[in-house]
ZAROMI-713641 format. One record per residue (C-alpha): residue number from 1; residue in three letters; x, y, z. Coordinates in nm, 4 decimals. Each point is the difference from the previous one (the first is absolute). Layout:
<rs>
<r><k>NUM</k><r>ala</r><c1>X</c1><c2>Y</c2><c3>Z</c3></r>
...
</rs>
This chain:
<rs>
<r><k>1</k><r>met</r><c1>12.2009</c1><c2>12.9244</c2><c3>10.5461</c3></r>
<r><k>2</k><r>ser</r><c1>-0.0357</c1><c2>-0.1286</c2><c3>0.3560</c3></r>
<r><k>3</k><r>ala</r><c1>-0.2165</c1><c2>-0.3055</c2><c3>0.0584</c3></r>
<r><k>4</k><r>ile</r><c1>-0.1797</c1><c2>0.1712</c2><c3>0.2905</c3></r>
<r><k>5</k><r>thr</r><c1>-0.0102</c1><c2>0.3661</c2><c3>0.1002</c3></r>
<r><k>6</k><r>ile</r><c1>-0.1564</c1><c2>0.0874</c2><c3>0.3362</c3></r>
<r><k>7</k><r>glu</r><c1>-0.0869</c1><c2>0.3667</c2><c3>0.0477</c3></r>
<r><k>8</k><r>lys</r><c1>-0.0974</c1><c2>0.1636</c2><c3>0.3292</c3></r>
<r><k>9</k><r>leu</r><c1>-0.1879</c1><c2>-0.3075</c2><c3>0.1148</c3></r>
<r><k>10</k><r>phe</r><c1>-0.2019</c1><c2>0.0290</c2><c3>0.3193</c3></r>
<r><k>11</k><r>leu</r><c1>-0.2015</c1><c2>-0.2864</c2><c3>0.1441</c3></r>
<r><k>12</k><r>arg</r><c1>-0.2403</c1><c2>0.0129</c2><c3>0.2914</c3></r>
<r><k>13</k><r>tyr</r><c1>-0.2081</c1><c2>-0.2710</c2><c3>0.1666</c3></r>
<r><k>14</k><r>gly</r><c1>-0.2769</c1><c2>0.1950</c2><c3>0.1692</c3></r>
<r><k>15</k><r>glu</r><c1>0.1847</c1><c2>0.2421</c2><c3>0.2292</c3></r>
<r><k>16</k><r>gln</r><c1>0.3311</c1><c2>-0.1881</c2><c3>-0.0187</c3></r>
<r><k>17</k><r>glu</r><c1>0.2518</c1><c2>0.1407</c2><c3>-0.2470</c3></r>
<r><k>18</k><r>val</r><c1>0.2110</c1><c2>-0.2894</c2><c3>-0.1287</c3></r>
<r><k>19</k><r>leu</r><c1>0.1956</c1><c2>0.1522</c2><c3>-0.2885</c3></r>
<r><k>20</k><r>arg</r><c1>0.1110</c1><c2>0.3606</c2><c3>0.0136</c3></r>
<r><k>21</k><r>gly</r><c1>0.1040</c1><c2>0.1425</c2><c3>-0.3341</c3></r>
<r><k>22</k><r>ile</r><c1>0.1876</c1><c2>-0.2855</c2><c3>-0.1682</c3></r>
<r><k>23</k><r>asp</r><c1>0.2086</c1><c2>0.0861</c2><c3>-0.3083</c3></r>
<r><k>24</k><r>leu</r><c1>0.1831</c1><c2>-0.2870</c2><c3>-0.1719</c3></r>
<r><k>25</k><r>glu</r><c1>0.1340</c1><c2>-0.0926</c2><c3>-0.3425</c3></r>
<r><k>26</k><r>ile</r><c1>0.0294</c1><c2>-0.3755</c2><c3>-0.0556</c3></r>
<r><k>27</k><r>pro</r><c1>0.2108</c1><c2>-0.0905</c2><c3>-0.3054</c3></r>
<r><k>28</k><r>glu</r><c1>-0.0897</c1><c2>-0.2775</c2><c3>-0.2417</c3></r>
<r><k>29</k><r>asn</r><c1>0.1491</c1><c2>-0.3513</c2><c3>0.0356</c3></r>
<r><k>30</k><r>val</r><c1>0.1483</c1><c2>0.0361</c2><c3>0.3475</c3></r>
<r><k>31</k><r>cys</r><c1>-0.0770</c1><c2>-0.1307</c2><c3>0.3447</c3></r>
<r><k>32</k><r>phe</r><c1>-0.1135</c1><c2>0.2996</c2><c3>0.2046</c3></r>
<r><k>33</k><r>ala</r><c1>-0.0215</c1><c2>-0.0758</c2><c3>0.3729</c3></r>
<r><k>34</k><r>ile</r><c1>-0.2191</c1><c2>0.1937</c2><c3>0.2408</c3></r>
<r><k>35</k><r>met</r><c1>0.1318</c1><c2>-0.0531</c2><c3>0.3516</c3></r>
<r><k>36</k><r>gly</r><c1>-0.0840</c1><c2>0.1335</c2><c3>0.3421</c3></r>
<r><k>37</k><r>pro</r><c1>-0.1274</c1><c2>-0.1031</c2><c3>0.3436</c3></r>
<r><k>38</k><r>ser</r><c1>-0.3458</c1><c2>-0.1456</c2><c3>0.0594</c3></r>
<r><k>39</k><r>gly</r><c1>-0.2797</c1><c2>0.2522</c2><c3>-0.0377</c3></r>
<r><k>40</k><r>cys</r><c1>0.1935</c1><c2>0.2440</c2><c3>-0.2188</c3></r>
<r><k>41</k><r>gly</r><c1>-0.2362</c1><c2>-0.0367</c2><c3>-0.2983</c3></r>
<r><k>42</k><r>lys</r><c1>0.1981</c1><c2>-0.2427</c2><c3>-0.2180</c3></r>
<r><k>43</k><r>ser</r><c1>-0.2789</c1><c2>-0.2474</c2><c3>-0.0747</c3></r>
<r><k>44</k><r>ser</r><c1>-0.2586</c1><c2>0.2760</c2><c3>-0.0400</c3></r>
<r><k>45</k><r>leu</r><c1>0.2202</c1><c2>0.1666</c2><c3>-0.2605</c3></r>
<r><k>46</k><r>leu</r><c1>0.0337</c1><c2>-0.3289</c2><c3>-0.1870</c3></r>
<r><k>47</k><r>lys</r><c1>-0.3776</c1><c2>-0.0523</c2><c3>0.0026</c3></r>
<r><k>48</k><r>val</r><c1>-0.0539</c1><c2>0.3460</c2><c3>-0.1459</c3></r>
<r><k>49</k><r>leu</r><c1>0.2019</c1><c2>-0.1041</c2><c3>-0.3051</c3></r>
<r><k>50</k><r>asn</r><c1>-0.2666</c1><c2>-0.2447</c2><c3>-0.1194</c3></r>
<r><k>51</k><r>arg</r><c1>-0.2851</c1><c2>0.1745</c2><c3>0.1834</c3></r>
<r><k>52</k><r>leu</r><c1>-0.0655</c1><c2>-0.2798</c2><c3>0.2464</c3></r>
<r><k>53</k><r>val</r><c1>-0.0099</c1><c2>0.2609</c2><c3>0.2736</c3></r>
<r><k>54</k><r>glu</r><c1>-0.3258</c1><c2>0.1326</c2><c3>-0.1452</c3></r>
<r><k>55</k><r>met</r><c1>-0.1808</c1><c2>-0.3076</c2><c3>0.1319</c3></r>
<r><k>56</k><r>asn</r><c1>-0.0048</c1><c2>0.1849</c2><c3>0.3339</c3></r>
<r><k>57</k><r>his</r><c1>-0.2981</c1><c2>0.2359</c2><c3>-0.0150</c3></r>
<r><k>58</k><r>asn</r><c1>0.1525</c1><c2>0.2437</c2><c3>0.2491</c3></r>
<r><k>59</k><r>val</r><c1>0.3054</c1><c2>0.0649</c2><c3>-0.2147</c3></r>
<r><k>60</k><r>lys</r><c1>0.0815</c1><c2>0.3444</c2><c3>-0.1406</c3></r>
<r><k>61</k><r>ile</r><c1>0.2736</c1><c2>0.0437</c2><c3>-0.2594</c3></r>
<r><k>62</k><r>ser</r><c1>0.1479</c1><c2>0.3133</c2><c3>-0.1527</c3></r>
<r><k>63</k><r>gly</r><c1>0.2908</c1><c2>0.0444</c2><c3>-0.2375</c3></r>
<r><k>64</k><r>asp</r><c1>0.0690</c1><c2>-0.2227</c2><c3>-0.2980</c3></r>
<r><k>65</k><r>val</r><c1>0.1696</c1><c2>-0.3237</c2><c3>-0.1021</c3></r>
<r><k>66</k><r>lys</r><c1>0.1017</c1><c2>-0.0440</c2><c3>-0.3632</c3></r>
<r><k>67</k><r>leu</r><c1>0.0695</c1><c2>-0.3367</c2><c3>-0.1598</c3></r>
<r><k>68</k><r>phe</r><c1>0.2195</c1><c2>0.0530</c2><c3>-0.3059</c3></r>
<r><k>69</k><r>gly</r><c1>-0.1327</c1><c2>0.3559</c2><c3>-0.0210</c3></r>
<r><k>70</k><r>asn</r><c1>-0.3712</c1><c2>-0.0751</c2><c3>0.0535</c3></r>
<r><k>71</k><r>ser</r><c1>-0.1874</c1><c2>0.0740</c2><c3>0.3224</c3></r>
<r><k>72</k><r>ile</r><c1>-0.1091</c1><c2>-0.3256</c2><c3>0.1633</c3></r>
<r><k>73</k><r>phe</r><c1>-0.3060</c1><c2>0.1770</c2><c3>0.1404</c3></r>
<r><k>74</k><r>lys</r><c1>-0.1301</c1><c2>0.0544</c2><c3>-0.3537</c3></r>
<r><k>75</k><r>met</r><c1>0.0672</c1><c2>-0.3566</c2><c3>-0.1130</c3></r>
<r><k>76</k><r>asp</r><c1>-0.2464</c1><c2>-0.2851</c2><c3>-0.0232</c3></r>
<r><k>77</k><r>leu</r><c1>0.0587</c1><c2>-0.2068</c2><c3>0.3135</c3></r>
<r><k>78</k><r>thr</r><c1>0.0187</c1><c2>-0.3331</c2><c3>-0.1829</c3></r>
<r><k>79</k><r>lys</r><c1>0.2498</c1><c2>0.1402</c2><c3>-0.2500</c3></r>
<r><k>80</k><r>leu</r><c1>0.2093</c1><c2>0.1445</c2><c3>0.2825</c3></r>
<r><k>81</k><r>arg</r><c1>0.0174</c1><c2>-0.3272</c2><c3>0.1899</c3></r>
<r><k>82</k><r>arg</r><c1>0.1014</c1><c2>-0.1891</c2><c3>-0.3116</c3></r>
<r><k>83</k><r>gln</r><c1>0.2972</c1><c2>0.2339</c2><c3>-0.0277</c3></r>
<r><k>84</k><r>val</r><c1>0.0775</c1><c2>0.0079</c2><c3>0.3724</c3></r>
<r><k>85</k><r>gly</r><c1>0.0110</c1><c2>-0.3423</c2><c3>0.1651</c3></r>
<r><k>86</k><r>met</r><c1>0.0214</c1><c2>-0.0487</c2><c3>0.3754</c3></r>
<r><k>87</k><r>val</r><c1>0.1440</c1><c2>-0.2620</c2><c3>0.2326</c3></r>
<r><k>88</k><r>phe</r><c1>-0.0945</c1><c2>0.0167</c2><c3>0.3668</c3></r>
<r><k>89</k><r>gln</r><c1>0.1863</c1><c2>-0.0726</c2><c3>0.3238</c3></r>
<r><k>90</k><r>ile</r><c1>-0.1981</c1><c2>-0.3182</c2><c3>0.0658</c3></r>
<r><k>91</k><r>pro</r><c1>-0.0180</c1><c2>-0.2291</c2><c3>-0.3063</c3></r>
<r><k>92</k><r>asn</r><c1>-0.3592</c1><c2>-0.0014</c2><c3>-0.1224</c3></r>
<r><k>93</k><r>pro</r><c1>-0.0497</c1><c2>-0.2570</c2><c3>-0.2757</c3></r>
<r><k>94</k><r>phe</r><c1>-0.3565</c1><c2>-0.1161</c2><c3>-0.0561</c3></r>
<r><k>95</k><r>pro</r><c1>0.0287</c1><c2>-0.2920</c2><c3>0.2461</c3></r>
<r><k>96</k><r>his</r><c1>-0.2558</c1><c2>-0.2386</c2><c3>-0.1469</c3></r>
<r><k>97</k><r>met</r><c1>0.1145</c1><c2>0.0509</c2><c3>-0.3581</c3></r>
<r><k>98</k><r>ser</r><c1>0.2798</c1><c2>-0.1921</c2><c3>-0.1652</c3></r>
<r><k>99</k><r>ile</r><c1>0.3369</c1><c2>0.1529</c2><c3>-0.0819</c3></r>
<r><k>100</k><r>tyr</r><c1>-0.1079</c1><c2>0.0099</c2><c3>-0.3642</c3></r>
<r><k>101</k><r>asp</r><c1>-0.3348</c1><c2>0.1645</c2><c3>0.0722</c3></r>
<r><k>102</k><r>asn</r><c1>0.1581</c1><c2>0.2601</c2><c3>0.2268</c3></r>
<r><k>103</k><r>ile</r><c1>0.1968</c1><c2>0.1342</c2><c3>-0.2940</c3></r>
<r><k>104</k><r>thr</r><c1>-0.2670</c1><c2>-0.0363</c2><c3>-0.2683</c3></r>
<r><k>105</k><r>tyr</r><c1>-0.2945</c1><c2>0.1422</c2><c3>0.1977</c3></r>
<r><k>106</k><r>ala</r><c1>0.0902</c1><c2>0.3688</c2><c3>-0.0432</c3></r>
<r><k>107</k><r>val</r><c1>0.1321</c1><c2>-0.0654</c2><c3>-0.3504</c3></r>
<r><k>108</k><r>lys</r><c1>-0.3389</c1><c2>-0.1373</c2><c3>-0.1076</c3></r>
<r><k>109</k><r>cys</r><c1>-0.1958</c1><c2>0.2692</c2><c3>0.1872</c3></r>
<r><k>110</k><r>asn</r><c1>0.1981</c1><c2>0.2713</c2><c3>-0.1791</c3></r>
<r><k>111</k><r>gly</r><c1>-0.0494</c1><c2>-0.1629</c2><c3>-0.3386</c3></r>
<r><k>112</k><r>ile</r><c1>0.3719</c1><c2>-0.0478</c2><c3>-0.0587</c3></r>
<r><k>113</k><r>ala</r><c1>-0.0360</c1><c2>-0.3649</c2><c3>-0.0990</c3></r>
<r><k>114</k><r>lys</r><c1>-0.2641</c1><c2>-0.2730</c2><c3>0.0072</c3></r>
<r><k>115</k><r>lys</r><c1>0.1281</c1><c2>-0.2893</c2><c3>-0.2092</c3></r>
<r><k>116</k><r>lys</r><c1>0.1767</c1><c2>-0.2727</c2><c3>0.1961</c3></r>
<r><k>117</k><r>glu</r><c1>0.3095</c1><c2>0.0135</c2><c3>-0.2165</c3></r>
<r><k>118</k><r>glu</r><c1>0.0378</c1><c2>0.3724</c2><c3>0.0639</c3></r>
<r><k>119</k><r>leu</r><c1>-0.0670</c1><c2>-0.0413</c2><c3>0.3714</c3></r>
<r><k>120</k><r>asp</r><c1>0.2564</c1><c2>-0.2803</c2><c3>0.0265</c3></r>
<r><k>121</k><r>lys</r><c1>0.2659</c1><c2>0.2261</c2><c3>-0.1503</c3></r>
<r><k>122</k><r>ile</r><c1>-0.0842</c1><c2>0.2858</c2><c3>0.2364</c3></r>
<r><k>123</k><r>val</r><c1>0.0110</c1><c2>-0.2276</c2><c3>0.3058</c3></r>
<r><k>124</k><r>glu</r><c1>0.3395</c1><c2>-0.1403</c2><c3>-0.0963</c3></r>
<r><k>125</k><r>trp</r><c1>0.1380</c1><c2>0.3447</c2><c3>-0.0840</c3></r>
<r><k>126</k><r>ala</r><c1>-0.1240</c1><c2>0.1592</c2><c3>0.3233</c3></r>
<r><k>127</k><r>leu</r><c1>0.1231</c1><c2>-0.2845</c2><c3>0.2211</c3></r>
<r><k>128</k><r>lys</r><c1>0.3412</c1><c2>0.0132</c2><c3>-0.1655</c3></r>
<r><k>129</k><r>lys</r><c1>0.0164</c1><c2>0.3759</c2><c3>0.0521</c3></r>
<r><k>130</k><r>ala</r><c1>-0.0789</c1><c2>-0.0586</c2><c3>0.3677</c3></r>
<r><k>131</k><r>ala</r><c1>0.2663</c1><c2>-0.2738</c2><c3>0.0253</c3></r>
<r><k>132</k><r>leu</r><c1>-0.2646</c1><c2>-0.2559</c2><c3>0.0980</c3></r>
<r><k>133</k><r>phe</r><c1>-0.0640</c1><c2>-0.2084</c2><c3>-0.3115</c3></r>
<r><k>134</k><r>asp</r><c1>0.2594</c1><c2>-0.2709</c2><c3>0.0638</c3></r>
<r><k>135</k><r>glu</r><c1>-0.1389</c1><c2>-0.0575</c2><c3>0.3497</c3></r>
<r><k>136</k><r>val</r><c1>-0.3654</c1><c2>-0.0366</c2><c3>-0.1009</c3></r>
<r><k>137</k><r>lys</r><c1>-0.0110</c1><c2>-0.0948</c2><c3>-0.3703</c3></r>
<r><k>138</k><r>asp</r><c1>-0.1260</c1><c2>-0.3500</c2><c3>0.0840</c3></r>
<r><k>139</k><r>arg</r><c1>-0.2524</c1><c2>0.1254</c2><c3>0.2587</c3></r>
<r><k>140</k><r>leu</r><c1>-0.1888</c1><c2>0.2760</c2><c3>-0.1782</c3></r>
<r><k>141</k><r>lys</r><c1>-0.3389</c1><c2>-0.1434</c2><c3>0.1027</c3></r>
<r><k>142</k><r>met</r><c1>0.0968</c1><c2>-0.0042</c2><c3>0.3677</c3></r>
<r><k>143</k><r>arg</r><c1>-0.1756</c1><c2>0.2473</c2><c3>0.2290</c3></r>
<r><k>144</k><r>ala</r><c1>0.2007</c1><c2>0.3139</c2><c3>0.0602</c3></r>
<r><k>145</k><r>asn</r><c1>-0.0377</c1><c2>-0.0265</c2><c3>0.3781</c3></r>
<r><k>146</k><r>gln</r><c1>0.2121</c1><c2>-0.3161</c2><c3>-0.0036</c3></r>
<r><k>147</k><r>leu</r><c1>0.3083</c1><c2>0.1971</c2><c3>-0.1010</c3></r>
<r><k>148</k><r>ser</r><c1>0.2553</c1><c2>0.1293</c2><c3>0.2493</c3></r>
<r><k>149</k><r>gly</r><c1>-0.0152</c1><c2>0.3658</c2><c3>0.1048</c3></r>
<r><k>150</k><r>gly</r><c1>0.2840</c1><c2>0.0991</c2><c3>-0.2299</c3></r>
<r><k>151</k><r>gln</r><c1>-0.1532</c1><c2>-0.1881</c2><c3>-0.2918</c3></r>
<r><k>152</k><r>met</r><c1>-0.3380</c1><c2>0.1647</c2><c3>0.0605</c3></r>
<r><k>153</k><r>gln</r><c1>0.1648</c1><c2>0.3414</c2><c3>-0.0095</c3></r>
<r><k>154</k><r>arg</r><c1>0.1725</c1><c2>-0.0822</c2><c3>-0.3288</c3></r>
<r><k>155</k><r>leu</r><c1>-0.3337</c1><c2>-0.1278</c2><c3>-0.1332</c3></r>
<r><k>156</k><r>cys</r><c1>-0.1528</c1><c2>0.3372</c2><c3>0.0873</c3></r>
<r><k>157</k><r>ile</r><c1>0.2813</c1><c2>0.1693</c2><c3>-0.1897</c3></r>
<r><k>158</k><r>ala</r><c1>-0.0629</c1><c2>-0.2304</c2><c3>-0.2982</c3></r>
<r><k>159</k><r>arg</r><c1>-0.3727</c1><c2>0.0781</c2><c3>0.0161</c3></r>
<r><k>160</k><r>ala</r><c1>0.0737</c1><c2>0.3729</c2><c3>-0.0132</c3></r>
<r><k>161</k><r>leu</r><c1>0.2544</c1><c2>-0.0390</c2><c3>-0.2807</c3></r>
<r><k>162</k><r>ala</r><c1>-0.2488</c1><c2>-0.1950</c2><c3>-0.2123</c3></r>
<r><k>163</k><r>leu</r><c1>-0.1904</c1><c2>0.3242</c2><c3>-0.0623</c3></r>
<r><k>164</k><r>lys</r><c1>0.3191</c1><c2>0.1533</c2><c3>-0.1480</c3></r>
<r><k>165</k><r>pro</r><c1>0.0189</c1><c2>0.3049</c2><c3>0.2291</c3></r>
<r><k>166</k><r>arg</r><c1>0.2552</c1><c2>0.2767</c2><c3>-0.0413</c3></r>
<r><k>167</k><r>val</r><c1>0.0381</c1><c2>0.0588</c2><c3>0.3741</c3></r>
<r><k>168</k><r>met</r><c1>0.0076</c1><c2>-0.2468</c2><c3>0.2894</c3></r>
<r><k>169</k><r>leu</r><c1>-0.0847</c1><c2>0.1176</c2><c3>0.3516</c3></r>
<r><k>170</k><r>met</r><c1>0.1314</c1><c2>-0.2178</c2><c3>0.2833</c3></r>
<r><k>171</k><r>asp</r><c1>-0.1080</c1><c2>0.0641</c2><c3>0.3584</c3></r>
<r><k>172</k><r>glu</r><c1>0.2637</c1><c2>-0.1626</c2><c3>0.2261</c3></r>
<r><k>173</k><r>pro</r><c1>-0.0027</c1><c2>-0.3127</c2><c3>-0.2215</c3></r>
<r><k>174</k><r>thr</r><c1>0.2406</c1><c2>-0.1985</c2><c3>0.2205</c3></r>
<r><k>175</k><r>ala</r><c1>-0.1230</c1><c2>0.1058</c2><c3>0.3447</c3></r>
<r><k>176</k><r>asn</r><c1>-0.1729</c1><c2>-0.3324</c2><c3>0.0766</c3></r>
<r><k>177</k><r>leu</r><c1>0.2454</c1><c2>-0.2342</c2><c3>-0.1723</c3></r>
<r><k>178</k><r>asp</r><c1>0.2875</c1><c2>-0.2118</c2><c3>0.1248</c3></r>
<r><k>179</k><r>pro</r><c1>0.3524</c1><c2>0.1232</c2><c3>-0.0901</c3></r>
<r><k>180</k><r>ile</r><c1>0.0462</c1><c2>-0.2399</c2><c3>-0.2930</c3></r>
<r><k>181</k><r>ser</r><c1>-0.3327</c1><c2>0.0975</c2><c3>-0.1571</c3></r>
<r><k>182</k><r>ala</r><c1>0.0744</c1><c2>0.3681</c2><c3>0.0640</c3></r>
<r><k>183</k><r>asp</r><c1>0.3319</c1><c2>-0.0345</c2><c3>-0.1830</c3></r>
<r><k>184</k><r>lys</r><c1>-0.1794</c1><c2>-0.1501</c2><c3>-0.3010</c3></r>
<r><k>185</k><r>ile</r><c1>-0.2439</c1><c2>0.2920</c2><c3>-0.0122</c3></r>
<r><k>186</k><r>glu</r><c1>0.2856</c1><c2>0.2508</c2><c3>0.0245</c3></r>
<r><k>187</k><r>asp</r><c1>0.1829</c1><c2>-0.1758</c2><c3>-0.2853</c3></r>
<r><k>188</k><r>leu</r><c1>-0.3216</c1><c2>0.0079</c2><c3>-0.2009</c3></r>
<r><k>189</k><r>ile</r><c1>-0.0430</c1><c2>0.3748</c2><c3>0.0566</c3></r>
<r><k>190</k><r>thr</r><c1>0.3550</c1><c2>0.0570</c2><c3>-0.1249</c3></r>
<r><k>191</k><r>glu</r><c1>-0.0864</c1><c2>-0.1859</c2><c3>-0.3223</c3></r>
<r><k>192</k><r>leu</r><c1>-0.3442</c1><c2>0.1542</c2><c3>-0.0532</c3></r>
<r><k>193</k><r>lys</r><c1>0.1177</c1><c2>0.3604</c2><c3>0.0250</c3></r>
<r><k>194</k><r>asn</r><c1>0.1688</c1><c2>-0.0391</c2><c3>-0.3391</c3></r>
<r><k>195</k><r>glu</r><c1>-0.3460</c1><c2>-0.0164</c2><c3>-0.1596</c3></r>
<r><k>196</k><r>tyr</r><c1>-0.2343</c1><c2>0.1583</c2><c3>0.2551</c3></r>
<r><k>197</k><r>thr</r><c1>-0.0021</c1><c2>0.2933</c2><c3>0.2370</c3></r>
<r><k>198</k><r>ile</r><c1>-0.0066</c1><c2>-0.1454</c2><c3>0.3517</c3></r>
<r><k>199</k><r>val</r><c1>-0.1257</c1><c2>0.2177</c2><c3>0.2863</c3></r>
<r><k>200</k><r>met</r><c1>0.0589</c1><c2>-0.1815</c2><c3>0.3258</c3></r>
<r><k>201</k><r>val</r><c1>-0.0911</c1><c2>0.0869</c2><c3>0.3565</c3></r>
<r><k>202</k><r>thr</r><c1>0.2380</c1><c2>-0.1407</c2><c3>0.2583</c3></r>
<r><k>203</k><r>his</r><c1>0.0511</c1><c2>0.0388</c2><c3>0.3731</c3></r>
<r><k>204</k><r>ser</r><c1>0.3553</c1><c2>-0.1299</c2><c3>-0.0399</c3></r>
<r><k>205</k><r>pro</r><c1>0.2786</c1><c2>0.2449</c2><c3>-0.0894</c3></r>
<r><k>206</k><r>gly</r><c1>0.2186</c1><c2>-0.3019</c2><c3>-0.0761</c3></r>
<r><k>207</k><r>gln</r><c1>-0.2439</c1><c2>-0.1267</c2><c3>-0.2603</c3></r>
<r><k>208</k><r>ala</r><c1>-0.0295</c1><c2>0.3449</c2><c3>-0.1579</c3></r>
<r><k>209</k><r>ala</r><c1>0.3797</c1><c2>0.0165</c2><c3>-0.0207</c3></r>
<r><k>210</k><r>arg</r><c1>0.0217</c1><c2>-0.3438</c2><c3>-0.1615</c3></r>
<r><k>211</k><r>val</r><c1>-0.2635</c1><c2>0.0171</c2><c3>-0.2717</c3></r>
<r><k>212</k><r>ser</r><c1>-0.0905</c1><c2>0.3608</c2><c3>-0.0814</c3></r>
<r><k>213</k><r>asp</r><c1>0.1517</c1><c2>0.2524</c2><c3>-0.2388</c3></r>
<r><k>214</k><r>phe</r><c1>-0.1764</c1><c2>0.2994</c2><c3>0.1556</c3></r>
<r><k>215</k><r>val</r><c1>-0.1427</c1><c2>0.0450</c2><c3>0.3468</c3></r>
<r><k>216</k><r>ala</r><c1>-0.2349</c1><c2>0.2404</c2><c3>0.1765</c3></r>
<r><k>217</k><r>phe</r><c1>-0.0039</c1><c2>0.0288</c2><c3>0.3775</c3></r>
<r><k>218</k><r>leu</r><c1>-0.3427</c1><c2>0.0884</c2><c3>0.1424</c3></r>
<r><k>219</k><r>tyr</r><c1>-0.0558</c1><c2>0.1232</c2><c3>0.3525</c3></r>
<r><k>220</k><r>met</r><c1>-0.3347</c1><c2>0.1130</c2><c3>0.1406</c3></r>
<r><k>221</k><r>gly</r><c1>-0.1551</c1><c2>0.0308</c2><c3>-0.3444</c3></r>
<r><k>222</k><r>arg</r><c1>0.2780</c1><c2>0.2042</c2><c3>-0.1588</c3></r>
<r><k>223</k><r>val</r><c1>0.2886</c1><c2>-0.0804</c2><c3>-0.2320</c3></r>
<r><k>224</k><r>ile</r><c1>0.3080</c1><c2>0.0750</c2><c3>0.2067</c3></r>
<r><k>225</k><r>glu</r><c1>0.2544</c1><c2>-0.1033</c2><c3>-0.2616</c3></r>
<r><k>226</k><r>val</r><c1>0.0042</c1><c2>-0.1557</c2><c3>-0.3450</c3></r>
<r><k>227</k><r>gly</r><c1>0.2766</c1><c2>-0.0943</c2><c3>-0.2390</c3></r>
<r><k>228</k><r>lys</r><c1>0.2152</c1><c2>-0.2763</c2><c3>-0.1381</c3></r>
<r><k>229</k><r>thr</r><c1>0.0165</c1><c2>-0.2802</c2><c3>0.2547</c3></r>
<r><k>230</k><r>glu</r><c1>0.3771</c1><c2>-0.0025</c2><c3>0.0289</c3></r>
<r><k>231</k><r>glu</r><c1>0.0144</c1><c2>0.3761</c2><c3>0.0619</c3></r>
<r><k>232</k><r>val</r><c1>-0.2799</c1><c2>0.0001</c2><c3>0.2587</c3></r>
<r><k>233</k><r>phe</r><c1>0.1584</c1><c2>-0.2828</c2><c3>0.1981</c3></r>
<r><k>234</k><r>glu</r><c1>0.3617</c1><c2>0.1103</c2><c3>-0.0247</c3></r>
<r><k>235</k><r>asn</r><c1>-0.0510</c1><c2>0.3738</c2><c3>0.0317</c3></r>
<r><k>236</k><r>pro</r><c1>-0.3463</c1><c2>0.0853</c2><c3>0.1386</c3></r>
<r><k>237</k><r>lys</r><c1>-0.0721</c1><c2>0.3717</c2><c3>-0.0046</c3></r>
<r><k>238</k><r>asn</r><c1>-0.2548</c1><c2>-0.0018</c2><c3>0.2810</c3></r>
<r><k>239</k><r>glu</r><c1>0.0692</c1><c2>-0.1004</c2><c3>0.3601</c3></r>
<r><k>240</k><r>leu</r><c1>-0.3301</c1><c2>-0.1931</c2><c3>0.0175</c3></r>
<r><k>241</k><r>thr</r><c1>0.1029</c1><c2>-0.2063</c2><c3>-0.3025</c3></r>
<r><k>242</k><r>glu</r><c1>0.3363</c1><c2>-0.0783</c2><c3>0.1552</c3></r>
<r><k>243</k><r>arg</r><c1>-0.1668</c1><c2>-0.1099</c2><c3>0.3237</c3></r>
<r><k>244</k><r>tyr</r><c1>-0.2392</c1><c2>-0.2252</c2><c3>-0.1918</c3></r>
<r><k>245</k><r>val</r><c1>0.2537</c1><c2>-0.1732</c2><c3>-0.2251</c3></r>
<r><k>246</k><r>thr</r><c1>0.2293</c1><c2>-0.0610</c2><c3>0.2980</c3></r>
<r><k>247</k><r>gly</r><c1>-0.2828</c1><c2>-0.1531</c2><c3>0.2020</c3></r>
<r><k>248</k><r>arg</r><c1>-0.0358</c1><c2>0.2706</c2><c3>0.2643</c3></r>
<r><k>249</k><r>ile</r><c1>-0.3635</c1><c2>0.0668</c2><c3>-0.0922</c3></r>
<r><k>250</k><r>gly</r><c1>-0.2586</c1><c2>-0.2336</c2><c3>-0.1494</c3></r>
</rs>
């Protein structure tokens, strides 16, 4: 069974058609990159997958998205977002909360754990999964906004992982980071895909080539090409794809 199946998905903001009949199968426990130039619908597609796009009252959606065989549009929203975590382009920890409280806030709100001993274990586990524990283990009461940009992004990943999702959505997670921090996030994605399905939006063909197993190229709201990353980059079937991966459009 695929982790996510997208069927004839159309998305419209008012009179603007953003996605035009998207069909995709996203396998389980891979990094699936969605790449394409600015304005092609990448981030909108990602936000459909945990229904964030529905916060816009002018949005119209048709088609279906299935998460492990179940339509996300028939799922309880809280249950869906526990299974599908999201990390945004700009790191967004709760700035006035501590590192510890950033991770435990959603855990407590969702009733996953309340006792301090349980919470301590979750915090340590999540920070280790996000490759951040060794850097902050003696500063867990420090405000999150005192971390570096790369550390804040890894904290956001830890916060999402603490809810034990099955899928992680990442919207250009390294776009605002320095090269060293970006490398750490890419290494982390490579590790996490062994246990989670990672769906990542990227504007960088190079990044898609480095970290993904499968890739979809979007252009003007349509899937132009999809397949195993190595095949798409080494032998693109569509001229538009070839122009994009070689840097002639984008």
